[in-house]
TIKOLDREN-45700 format. One record per residue (C-alpha): x, y, z; residue in one letter. Coordinates in steps of 0.1 Angstrom, whole numbers, plus 2048, in hexadecimal, padded with zeros to 3 digits. Each point is the difference from the previous one (the first is absolute). Layout:
N
<xx=X | yy=Y | zz=Z | r=A>
...
END
This chain:
441
<xx=6E2 | yy=484 | zz=08F | r=M>
<xx=7EF | yy=7EB | zz=81A | r=Q>
<xx=80D | yy=7F7 | zz=823 | r=V>
<xx=7F3 | yy=7DF | zz=80E | r=N>
<xx=801 | yy=7FA | zz=825 | r=I>
<xx=80C | yy=7DD | zz=808 | r=L>
<xx=800 | yy=7FF | zz=826 | r=S>
<xx=7FF | yy=815 | zz=81F | r=K>
<xx=80E | yy=7F5 | zz=822 | r=N>
<xx=80F | yy=80E | zz=820 | r=L>
<xx=826 | yy=7FF | zz=807 | r=I>
<xx=807 | yy=7FF | zz=825 | r=K>
<xx=820 | yy=805 | zz=814 | r=P>
<xx=817 | yy=7E2 | zz=800 | r=S>
<xx=802 | yy=803 | zz=826 | r=L>
<xx=7E3 | yy=80A | zz=817 | r=P>
<xx=800 | yy=823 | zz=80E | r=T>
<xx=809 | yy=800 | zz=826 | r=P>
<xx=7E4 | yy=809 | zz=818 | r=Q>
<xx=80F | yy=821 | zz=80A | r=H>
<xx=800 | yy=80D | zz=7DC | r=L>
<xx=7DD | yy=7F7 | zz=7F7 | r=K>
<xx=7F3 | yy=824 | zz=805 | r=N>
<xx=813 | yy=819 | zz=7EB | r=Y>
<xx=7F8 | yy=824 | zz=809 | r=K>
<xx=7FB | yy=818 | zz=7E3 | r=L>
<xx=80F | yy=823 | zz=801 | r=S>
<xx=7F3 | yy=823 | zz=7FB | r=F>
<xx=810 | yy=800 | zz=7DE | r=F>
<xx=7ED | yy=7E0 | zz=7F7 | r=D>
<xx=7E0 | yy=810 | zz=80D | r=Q>
<xx=802 | yy=81E | zz=7E8 | r=V>
<xx=80B | yy=7EC | zz=7E1 | r=A>
<xx=7E8 | yy=7FE | zz=7E3 | r=D>
<xx=7E7 | yy=7E4 | zz=802 | r=V>
<xx=809 | yy=7EE | zz=7E0 | r=I>
<xx=814 | yy=7E3 | zz=7F3 | r=H>
<xx=81F | yy=80A | zz=7EC | r=L>
<xx=80B | yy=7E9 | zz=7E4 | r=P>
<xx=822 | yy=7FB | zz=7EF | r=L>
<xx=807 | yy=7E8 | zz=7E4 | r=V>
<xx=821 | yy=7F3 | zz=7F3 | r=L>
<xx=804 | yy=7EF | zz=7DF | r=F>
<xx=81B | yy=7E5 | zz=7FD | r=Y>
<xx=80D | yy=7EE | zz=7E1 | r=P>
<xx=7FF | yy=7DB | zz=7FB | r=H>
<xx=81B | yy=7EB | zz=810 | r=C>
<xx=807 | yy=7DB | zz=801 | r=R>
<xx=7F3 | yy=7FC | zz=824 | r=N>
<xx=7DF | yy=7EE | zz=7FF | r=N>
<xx=7FA | yy=802 | zz=825 | r=S>
<xx=7FD | yy=825 | zz=804 | r=K>
<xx=7DE | yy=7FF | zz=811 | r=N>
<xx=80B | yy=7E6 | zz=819 | r=E>
<xx=81F | yy=814 | zz=809 | r=E>
<xx=7EC | yy=820 | zz=803 | r=L>
<xx=7E7 | yy=7F0 | zz=818 | r=E>
<xx=81A | yy=7EF | zz=815 | r=E>
<xx=816 | yy=81F | zz=804 | r=S>
<xx=7E1 | yy=816 | zz=807 | r=L>
<xx=7F7 | yy=7E7 | zz=81C | r=S>
<xx=823 | yy=803 | zz=80E | r=R>
<xx=801 | yy=826 | zz=7FF | r=I>
<xx=7DD | yy=803 | zz=810 | r=L>
<xx=80F | yy=7F1 | zz=820 | r=T>
<xx=813 | yy=821 | zz=804 | r=H>
<xx=7E5 | yy=816 | zz=7F1 | r=L>
<xx=7E4 | yy=7F1 | zz=816 | r=Y>
<xx=7E8 | yy=81E | zz=7FE | r=P>
<xx=7FD | yy=7FB | zz=7DA | r=L>
<xx=7F0 | yy=7DE | zz=806 | r=A>
<xx=7E7 | yy=80E | zz=818 | r=G>
<xx=7DF | yy=814 | zz=7FE | r=R>
<xx=7F5 | yy=822 | zz=80C | r=F>
<xx=7EF | yy=7FE | zz=822 | r=A>
<xx=7DB | yy=80C | zz=801 | r=E>
<xx=80A | yy=821 | zz=811 | r=D>
<xx=81A | yy=805 | zz=7E4 | r=E>
<xx=81B | yy=80A | zz=81A | r=S>
<xx=814 | yy=7E0 | zz=7FD | r=S>
<xx=807 | yy=7E1 | zz=7EB | r=I>
<xx=7F7 | yy=7DE | zz=80D | r=L>
<xx=81E | yy=7EB | zz=7F7 | r=C>
<xx=7EF | yy=7DE | zz=800 | r=L>
<xx=813 | yy=7F3 | zz=7E1 | r=D>
<xx=7E1 | yy=803 | zz=7EA | r=Q>
<xx=816 | yy=804 | zz=7E2 | r=G>
<xx=807 | yy=814 | zz=7E1 | r=V>
<xx=7E9 | yy=7F9 | zz=7E1 | r=T>
<xx=814 | yy=7F0 | zz=7E4 | r=Y>
<xx=7EF | yy=7FF | zz=7DD | r=I>
<xx=80D | yy=7EC | zz=7E2 | r=K>
<xx=7F5 | yy=80A | zz=7DE | r=A>
<xx=808 | yy=7FD | zz=7DB | r=T>
<xx=7FD | yy=818 | zz=7E3 | r=V>
<xx=7FB | yy=7F8 | zz=7DB | r=N>
<xx=81D | yy=815 | zz=7F2 | r=C>
<xx=825 | yy=802 | zz=7FF | r=K>
<xx=814 | yy=817 | zz=817 | r=L>
<xx=811 | yy=812 | zz=7E3 | r=D>
<xx=7DF | yy=807 | zz=7EF | r=D>
<xx=7F1 | yy=80E | zz=820 | r=F>
<xx=81F | yy=816 | zz=807 | r=L>
<xx=7FE | yy=80F | zz=7DD | r=Q>
<xx=7DB | yy=809 | zz=805 | r=Q>
<xx=805 | yy=80B | zz=825 | r=A>
<xx=819 | yy=81A | zz=7F7 | r=N>
<xx=7E4 | yy=812 | zz=7ED | r=K>
<xx=7E3 | yy=7F7 | zz=817 | r=D>
<xx=809 | yy=7FC | zz=825 | r=L>
<xx=7DC | yy=7F7 | zz=809 | r=D>
<xx=807 | yy=7DE | zz=7F1 | r=L>
<xx=812 | yy=7F9 | zz=821 | r=A>
<xx=7E0 | yy=803 | zz=813 | r=L>
<xx=7F8 | yy=7DC | zz=7F5 | r=S>
<xx=81C | yy=7F3 | zz=815 | r=F>
<xx=7F8 | yy=812 | zz=821 | r=W>
<xx=7F7 | yy=7E7 | zz=81B | r=P>
<xx=7DC | yy=7F6 | zz=7FC | r=Q>
<xx=7E8 | yy=813 | zz=817 | r=G>
<xx=817 | yy=81C | zz=80B | r=T>
<xx=7F8 | yy=81C | zz=7E8 | r=M>
<xx=7DF | yy=808 | zz=811 | r=D>
<xx=80B | yy=7FD | zz=824 | r=V>
<xx=7F5 | yy=81E | zz=815 | r=D>
<xx=7F3 | yy=809 | zz=823 | r=E>
<xx=7E3 | yy=7E7 | zz=7FC | r=T>
<xx=816 | yy=7E1 | zz=7FC | r=N>
<xx=824 | yy=808 | zz=806 | r=L>
<xx=800 | yy=7F3 | zz=824 | r=F>
<xx=7F3 | yy=7DE | zz=7F6 | r=V>
<xx=818 | yy=7FD | zz=7E3 | r=T>
<xx=822 | yy=7EE | zz=804 | r=P>
<xx=81C | yy=819 | zz=807 | r=L>
<xx=813 | yy=7F3 | zz=7E2 | r=M>
<xx=7F5 | yy=7EF | zz=7E0 | r=V>
<xx=818 | yy=7F0 | zz=7E7 | r=V>
<xx=7F6 | yy=7F6 | zz=7DD | r=Q>
<xx=818 | yy=7ED | zz=7E9 | r=V>
<xx=7F5 | yy=800 | zz=7DB | r=T>
<xx=813 | yy=7EA | zz=7E8 | r=T>
<xx=803 | yy=80A | zz=7DB | r=F>
<xx=7FF | yy=7E7 | zz=7E3 | r=E>
<xx=826 | yy=804 | zz=7FC | r=C>
<xx=808 | yy=7F8 | zz=824 | r=G>
<xx=805 | yy=824 | zz=80B | r=G>
<xx=7EB | yy=80C | zz=81E | r=L>
<xx=7F0 | yy=81E | zz=810 | r=A>
<xx=805 | yy=801 | zz=826 | r=L>
<xx=7E7 | yy=818 | zz=80F | r=A>
<xx=7FF | yy=80A | zz=825 | r=I>
<xx=7E5 | yy=815 | zz=810 | r=S>
<xx=802 | yy=80C | zz=824 | r=H>
<xx=7E8 | yy=811 | zz=818 | r=A>
<xx=80D | yy=824 | zz=804 | r=H>
<xx=7F5 | yy=803 | zz=824 | r=P>
<xx=818 | yy=7E3 | zz=808 | r=A>
<xx=81F | yy=80D | zz=7EE | r=M>
<xx=80E | yy=81A | zz=7E8 | r=D>
<xx=811 | yy=7FB | zz=7DF | r=G>
<xx=823 | yy=801 | zz=80F | r=S>
<xx=7F7 | yy=7E2 | zz=816 | r=T>
<xx=7F1 | yy=7EE | zz=7E2 | r=T>
<xx=81E | yy=805 | zz=7EB | r=F>
<xx=817 | yy=7F4 | zz=81C | r=K>
<xx=7EB | yy=7E1 | zz=805 | r=I>
<xx=7FF | yy=7F7 | zz=7DB | r=I>
<xx=826 | yy=805 | zz=7FD | r=Y>
<xx=807 | yy=7EB | zz=81E | r=E>
<xx=7E6 | yy=7E5 | zz=7F5 | r=W>
<xx=813 | yy=7FE | zz=7DF | r=A>
<xx=821 | yy=7F9 | zz=812 | r=K>
<xx=7F0 | yy=7E6 | zz=816 | r=V>
<xx=7F1 | yy=7EF | zz=7E1 | r=C>
<xx=821 | yy=802 | zz=7EC | r=K>
<xx=818 | yy=7F5 | zz=81B | r=F>
<xx=7E9 | yy=7EA | zz=816 | r=G>
<xx=805 | yy=813 | zz=820 | r=T>
<xx=7F2 | yy=7EC | zz=81E | r=P>
<xx=7E4 | yy=810 | zz=814 | r=S>
<xx=814 | yy=805 | zz=820 | r=K>
<xx=81A | yy=815 | zz=7ED | r=E>
<xx=7E7 | yy=818 | zz=7F2 | r=I>
<xx=800 | yy=820 | zz=814 | r=N>
<xx=800 | yy=822 | zz=7EE | r=F>
<xx=7E3 | yy=814 | zz=810 | r=M>
<xx=7F7 | yy=80F | zz=821 | r=N>
<xx=7DC | yy=801 | zz=80D | r=F>
<xx=801 | yy=81E | zz=817 | r=N>
<xx=7EB | yy=81C | zz=7F0 | r=L>
<xx=7E1 | yy=7F8 | zz=814 | r=G>
<xx=814 | yy=806 | zz=820 | r=T>
<xx=811 | yy=820 | zz=7F4 | r=L>
<xx=7E1 | yy=80F | zz=7EF | r=F>
<xx=7E2 | yy=7F0 | zz=811 | r=P>
<xx=7DC | yy=801 | zz=7F3 | r=Y>
<xx=7EC | yy=81F | zz=808 | r=K>
<xx=7DC | yy=80C | zz=801 | r=D>
<xx=800 | yy=813 | zz=7DE | r=L>
<xx=7DE | yy=810 | zz=806 | r=T>
<xx=810 | yy=818 | zz=819 | r=T>
<xx=81F | yy=80A | zz=7EC | r=I>
<xx=7F8 | yy=7FE | zz=7DB | r=L>
<xx=7E7 | yy=816 | zz=7ED | r=E>
<xx=7E4 | yy=7EC | zz=7EF | r=P>
<xx=80A | yy=7F4 | zz=7DD | r=P>
<xx=7F3 | yy=814 | zz=7E2 | r=V>
<xx=7DF | yy=7F4 | zz=7F3 | r=D>
<xx=80B | yy=7EA | zz=7E2 | r=E>
<xx=7DF | yy=80A | zz=7EF | r=G>
<xx=810 | yy=822 | zz=7F9 | r=K>
<xx=81C | yy=7F0 | zz=7EE | r=R>
<xx=801 | yy=7F6 | zz=7DB | r=T>
<xx=801 | yy=7DB | zz=7FC | r=N>
<xx=80E | yy=800 | zz=7DD | r=S>
<xx=810 | yy=7E1 | zz=7F0 | r=K>
<xx=826 | yy=7FF | zz=803 | r=L>
<xx=816 | yy=7F4 | zz=7E4 | r=I>
<xx=824 | yy=7F5 | zz=803 | r=A>
<xx=81E | yy=809 | zz=7EA | r=R>
<xx=825 | yy=7FC | zz=802 | r=K>
<xx=81B | yy=81A | zz=7F8 | r=F>
<xx=825 | yy=7F9 | zz=7FE | r=V>
<xx=81B | yy=81A | zz=807 | r=F>
<xx=820 | yy=7F1 | zz=7F2 | r=E>
<xx=823 | yy=80A | zz=80B | r=E>
<xx=806 | yy=818 | zz=7E3 | r=D>
<xx=7DE | yy=811 | zz=807 | r=A>
<xx=809 | yy=804 | zz=825 | r=I>
<xx=821 | yy=810 | zz=7F6 | r=L>
<xx=7ED | yy=818 | zz=7E9 | r=R>
<xx=7E7 | yy=807 | zz=81C | r=L>
<xx=81D | yy=809 | zz=817 | r=R>
<xx=80D | yy=818 | zz=7E6 | r=E>
<xx=7DE | yy=810 | zz=7FE | r=K>
<xx=800 | yy=804 | zz=826 | r=F>
<xx=823 | yy=80F | zz=7FF | r=D>
<xx=7F7 | yy=819 | zz=7E5 | r=S>
<xx=7DF | yy=80B | zz=810 | r=T>
<xx=800 | yy=824 | zz=80C | r=T>
<xx=7EE | yy=80C | zz=81F | r=G>
<xx=803 | yy=7F4 | zz=823 | r=E>
<xx=823 | yy=7F3 | zz=809 | r=D>
<xx=803 | yy=7DD | zz=80D | r=L>
<xx=816 | yy=7F8 | zz=81E | r=S>
<xx=7FF | yy=7DB | zz=7F8 | r=F>
<xx=804 | yy=7E8 | zz=7E2 | r=K>
<xx=7DF | yy=7F0 | zz=7F9 | r=P>
<xx=7FF | yy=7DA | zz=7FF | r=S>
<xx=7F3 | yy=7ED | zz=7E2 | r=R>
<xx=7DF | yy=7FA | zz=813 | r=V>
<xx=7FC | yy=824 | zz=809 | r=E>
<xx=806 | yy=80C | zz=7DD | r=M>
<xx=7E7 | yy=7E7 | zz=7F0 | r=I>
<xx=7E6 | yy=806 | zz=81C | r=T>
<xx=803 | yy=826 | zz=7FA | r=T>
<xx=7FB | yy=7FC | zz=7DA | r=L>
<xx=7E3 | yy=7E8 | zz=804 | r=L>
<xx=7EE | yy=815 | zz=81B | r=W>
<xx=804 | yy=820 | zz=7EC | r=R>
<xx=7F1 | yy=7EF | zz=7E1 | r=S>
<xx=7E4 | yy=7F2 | zz=815 | r=L>
<xx=7F8 | yy=822 | zz=80F | r=I>
<xx=7FF | yy=80D | zz=7DC | r=R>
<xx=7E7 | yy=7E5 | zz=7F7 | r=S>
<xx=7E7 | yy=80B | zz=81A | r=T>
<xx=7F5 | yy=820 | zz=7ED | r=G>
<xx=80A | yy=81E | zz=7EC | r=S>
<xx=81E | yy=816 | zz=809 | r=T>
<xx=7E8 | yy=81A | zz=80E | r=S>
<xx=7ED | yy=7E6 | zz=816 | r=H>
<xx=816 | yy=7E4 | zz=80C | r=L>
<xx=7F0 | yy=7EB | zz=81B | r=K>
<xx=811 | yy=7FD | zz=822 | r=R>
<xx=813 | yy=7E0 | zz=805 | r=S>
<xx=80D | yy=7EA | zz=81C | r=V>
<xx=81B | yy=7E7 | zz=7F9 | r=M>
<xx=804 | yy=7E7 | zz=81B | r=S>
<xx=823 | yy=7F3 | zz=805 | r=F>
<xx=801 | yy=7E0 | zz=815 | r=P>
<xx=81F | yy=802 | zz=817 | r=L>
<xx=80D | yy=7DF | zz=80E | r=N>
<xx=80B | yy=807 | zz=824 | r=L>
<xx=816 | yy=7E1 | zz=802 | r=R>
<xx=824 | yy=80B | zz=805 | r=G>
<xx=7F7 | yy=825 | zz=804 | r=K>
<xx=7F8 | yy=802 | zz=826 | r=V>
<xx=820 | yy=801 | zz=815 | r=A>
<xx=7EE | yy=7FC | zz=821 | r=T>
<xx=7F4 | yy=7DC | zz=7F9 | r=F>
<xx=816 | yy=7F0 | zz=7E5 | r=P>
<xx=7F0 | yy=7DE | zz=806 | r=E>
<xx=7E3 | yy=809 | zz=7E8 | r=I>
<xx=817 | yy=7FC | zz=7E2 | r=A>
<xx=7F3 | yy=7DD | zz=7FA | r=N>
<xx=7DE | yy=803 | zz=80F | r=S>
<xx=7E2 | yy=7ED | zz=7F2 | r=F>
<xx=7E0 | yy=814 | zz=7FA | r=G>
<xx=7F9 | yy=824 | zz=7F5 | r=N>
<xx=818 | yy=81C | zz=807 | r=L>
<xx=7F9 | yy=81A | zz=7E5 | r=I>
<xx=7F9 | yy=825 | zz=803 | r=I>
<xx=7ED | yy=80F | zz=7E3 | r=D>
<xx=810 | yy=822 | zz=7FB | r=I>
<xx=7E8 | yy=818 | zz=7EF | r=P>
<xx=811 | yy=818 | zz=7E7 | r=I>
<xx=7E8 | yy=81C | zz=7F5 | r=K>
<xx=7FC | yy=814 | zz=7E1 | r=F>
<xx=7EC | yy=820 | zz=806 | r=E>
<xx=7EF | yy=817 | zz=7E7 | r=H>
<xx=818 | yy=81C | zz=808 | r=D>
<xx=81D | yy=7E9 | zz=7F5 | r=D>
<xx=7F4 | yy=800 | zz=7DC | r=A>
<xx=81A | yy=819 | zz=7F4 | r=T>
<xx=81B | yy=7EB | zz=811 | r=K>
<xx=7F3 | yy=7DF | zz=7F4 | r=M>
<xx=814 | yy=802 | zz=7E0 | r=E>
<xx=820 | yy=802 | zz=814 | r=S>
<xx=80F | yy=7DD | zz=804 | r=L>
<xx=816 | yy=80E | zz=81C | r=H>
<xx=7E1 | yy=80D | zz=813 | r=H>
<xx=7EF | yy=7DE | zz=7FF | r=I>
<xx=81E | yy=7EA | zz=808 | r=V>
<xx=808 | yy=818 | zz=81D | r=K>
<xx=7DC | yy=7FD | zz=80D | r=L>
<xx=802 | yy=7DA | zz=7FE | r=I>
<xx=823 | yy=7FE | zz=811 | r=K>
<xx=7F8 | yy=818 | zz=81C | r=E>
<xx=7DE | yy=7F0 | zz=808 | r=S>
<xx=810 | yy=7DE | zz=804 | r=V>
<xx=81E | yy=80D | zz=813 | r=Q>
<xx=7EA | yy=813 | zz=819 | r=V>
<xx=7EF | yy=7DF | zz=809 | r=I>
<xx=820 | yy=7EC | zz=802 | r=I>
<xx=810 | yy=81A | zz=817 | r=S>
<xx=7E2 | yy=7FE | zz=817 | r=K>
<xx=802 | yy=7DA | zz=802 | r=C>
<xx=826 | yy=7FB | zz=804 | r=V>
<xx=800 | yy=805 | zz=826 | r=K>
<xx=7DA | yy=7FE | zz=807 | r=A>
<xx=7EF | yy=7EA | zz=819 | r=T>
<xx=7E5 | yy=7E8 | zz=7F4 | r=P>
<xx=7E5 | yy=817 | zz=80E | r=D>
<xx=80F | yy=81E | zz=7EE | r=E>
<xx=800 | yy=7EC | zz=7DF | r=I>
<xx=7DC | yy=7F6 | zz=805 | r=V>
<xx=7F6 | yy=824 | zz=807 | r=S>
<xx=812 | yy=80B | zz=7E0 | r=L>
<xx=7EC | yy=7E6 | zz=7EC | r=V>
<xx=7DF | yy=80C | zz=80F | r=I>
<xx=808 | yy=824 | zz=7F9 | r=D>
<xx=809 | yy=7F9 | zz=7DB | r=L>
<xx=7E0 | yy=7EB | zz=7FB | r=Y>
<xx=7E9 | yy=819 | zz=810 | r=N>
<xx=80F | yy=81D | zz=7ED | r=D>
<xx=804 | yy=7F1 | zz=7DE | r=S>
<xx=7EA | yy=7E2 | zz=7FB | r=Y>
<xx=7E2 | yy=803 | zz=817 | r=A>
<xx=7FB | yy=826 | zz=801 | r=G>
<xx=7E7 | yy=810 | zz=7E9 | r=L>
<xx=81A | yy=818 | zz=7F2 | r=E>
<xx=814 | yy=7E5 | zz=7EF | r=W>
<xx=7F0 | yy=7DE | zz=807 | r=G>
<xx=7DC | yy=80A | zz=7F9 | r=G>
<xx=804 | yy=816 | zz=7E1 | r=D>
<xx=7F9 | yy=7F1 | zz=7DE | r=N>
<xx=816 | yy=81B | zz=7F1 | r=E>
<xx=81E | yy=7F0 | zz=811 | r=V>
<xx=811 | yy=7E5 | zz=7EB | r=V>
<xx=812 | yy=7E5 | zz=813 | r=N>
<xx=81D | yy=7EB | zz=7F5 | r=F>
<xx=818 | yy=7E8 | zz=812 | r=T>
<xx=824 | yy=7FC | zz=7F6 | r=C>
<xx=812 | yy=7E1 | zz=80E | r=A>
<xx=824 | yy=7F9 | zz=7F8 | r=S>
<xx=80B | yy=7DC | zz=800 | r=L>
<xx=823 | yy=807 | zz=7F2 | r=C>
<xx=81C | yy=7ED | zz=810 | r=R>
<xx=7E7 | yy=7E6 | zz=80E | r=F>
<xx=80D | yy=7DD | zz=7F8 | r=P>
<xx=7DE | yy=7F3 | zz=7F4 | r=I>
<xx=80B | yy=7FF | zz=7DB | r=Q>
<xx=81C | yy=7E9 | zz=80A | r=K>
<xx=7E9 | yy=7E7 | zz=810 | r=T>
<xx=80C | yy=7DE | zz=7F4 | r=D>
<xx=7EE | yy=7E1 | zz=80C | r=F>
<xx=818 | yy=7EA | zz=7ED | r=G>
<xx=7F2 | yy=808 | zz=7DD | r=W>
<xx=812 | yy=821 | zz=7F9 | r=G>
<xx=7F4 | yy=823 | zz=805 | r=I>
<xx=7DD | yy=80C | zz=7F5 | r=P>
<xx=7FA | yy=80B | zz=7DC | r=R>
<xx=7E5 | yy=819 | zz=80B | r=L>
<xx=7F3 | yy=80E | zz=821 | r=M>
<xx=7DE | yy=812 | zz=803 | r=L>
<xx=7ED | yy=80F | zz=81D | r=F>
<xx=7DF | yy=80F | zz=803 | r=G>
<xx=7DF | yy=801 | zz=814 | r=S>
<xx=7EE | yy=819 | zz=7E9 | r=R>
<xx=7F3 | yy=812 | zz=820 | r=H>
<xx=812 | yy=821 | zz=7FE | r=S>
<xx=815 | yy=816 | zz=7E9 | r=Q>
<xx=824 | yy=7F4 | zz=805 | r=V>
<xx=821 | yy=7FD | zz=7EF | r=F>
<xx=81B | yy=7E7 | zz=80A | r=W>
<xx=824 | yy=806 | zz=7F7 | r=L>
<xx=818 | yy=7E2 | zz=7FE | r=Y>
<xx=821 | yy=7F8 | zz=7F0 | r=D>
<xx=803 | yy=7F2 | zz=7DD | r=T>
<xx=810 | yy=7DE | zz=7FD | r=E>
<xx=822 | yy=80E | zz=7F9 | r=C>
<xx=7FB | yy=818 | zz=81E | r=E>
<xx=80B | yy=81F | zz=7ED | r=T>
<xx=7DD | yy=80C | zz=7F7 | r=G>
<xx=7DF | yy=803 | zz=811 | r=I>
<xx=7DE | yy=7F1 | zz=7F8 | r=V>
<xx=7E0 | yy=813 | zz=80A | r=V>
<xx=7E0 | yy=7EC | zz=802 | r=Q>
<xx=7E2 | yy=818 | zz=803 | r=M>
<xx=7DC | yy=7FC | zz=808 | r=E>
<xx=7EB | yy=81F | zz=7F7 | r=L>
<xx=7DE | yy=80B | zz=7F6 | r=E>
<xx=7FE | yy=7FE | zz=7DA | r=E>
<xx=7FC | yy=825 | zz=7FB | r=K>
<xx=821 | yy=807 | zz=812 | r=Y>
<xx=812 | yy=7E2 | zz=7F0 | r=M>
<xx=7F7 | yy=80C | zz=7DD | r=D>
<xx=80E | yy=823 | zz=807 | r=K>
<xx=81F | yy=7F3 | zz=811 | r=L>
<xx=809 | yy=7EB | zz=7E2 | r=A>
<xx=7FE | yy=81F | zz=7EA | r=C>
<xx=815 | yy=816 | zz=817 | r=D>
<xx=81F | yy=80C | zz=7EF | r=Q>
<xx=817 | yy=7F9 | zz=81D | r=D>
<xx=7F4 | yy=7DC | zz=803 | r=I>
<xx=804 | yy=7FB | zz=7DA | r=M>
<xx=823 | yy=80E | zz=802 | r=D>
<xx=80D | yy=7EA | zz=81C | r=F>
<xx=7EB | yy=7E1 | zz=803 | r=A>
<xx=7F9 | yy=7E2 | zz=7EA | r=K>
<xx=7DE | yy=7F0 | zz=801 | r=F>
END
């Protein structure tokens, strides 16, 4: 399979950005976001429309009039985006295979999707992020007429929630031909609510990455179908031990099962490694004191650290213990944010970071294994229809950290888990009895 780049150009807003909007202030949350590009690729079937690229470019130009920071570039001091309508990179490509053939292979080897990531975004880091366009789009056409639509965004500009919202709204603009002046679905207020700060005075220095293992990460997909989720709930209901005062959600049950299996994979029963599972919490819609952030552009995520200690080893086998740990850890943070001021929320983020990610006890110990669990269930991204139907396949991945994404199956009754792990953990996970009992892969 070979991808051939045909062209690369810049898509600019259809209307010029007004003078008073040409300097977009980044927020504290943008400031602490990982310095990487995050890609997403959607695979669409062939349709009779032969002008898909033209429609994508034209609708992207219209939507950029509203999303003016996306067409800008980071300022040299990295505290703002200069919105001078420089444009979003748009790449056209072809691939010498049919979509159905690719999908059949990709279900077994997710790394095949890496060929469709936007060119030049996989190796973006601190050395080149701030001279790279904030958003890069690559449209690759298959021999059959199907296409792969890949979008990669600079994480210090926006989080996944913002990206999904943008793609979903872009699709509607493309499908229905919405005029530029009628596009208005985001607020640009986070830089005012959570202004940039001097991090050197409030955050502990990051852990020396040289102390960390830079092992190759591999990707794999696990599917929990509706009947498996029902059986998993029966397993939770029949588990003895700690009583639960709540009914775990589908996401909580599957996350519990996966994390327990991952903890098992880190060592023997007598010597399990400590583990931190980061649970990204989207604050939109969760802070009563300023509801206007519900549709805010940018980053607005708190990484909640959920910790497994050595002395929890005997409790680790209890599903109730783990799901309770996850639930309570998340609820504590939510309860602190509901009526908090912006300064109180920033202080909370700083304390969590210094305690769990920068400190030597957790952040600087090679014996601590880190995972991130991100739930995308109920997001509308899988219903993204540019006028050619919904995508046949959706894949994520930056291969920068150990992470698992949860999202709904096409029928919305099951959950797909896409995982990126070190090979030694992935091999053990695939052989774990719980995973074999409930997941298809």
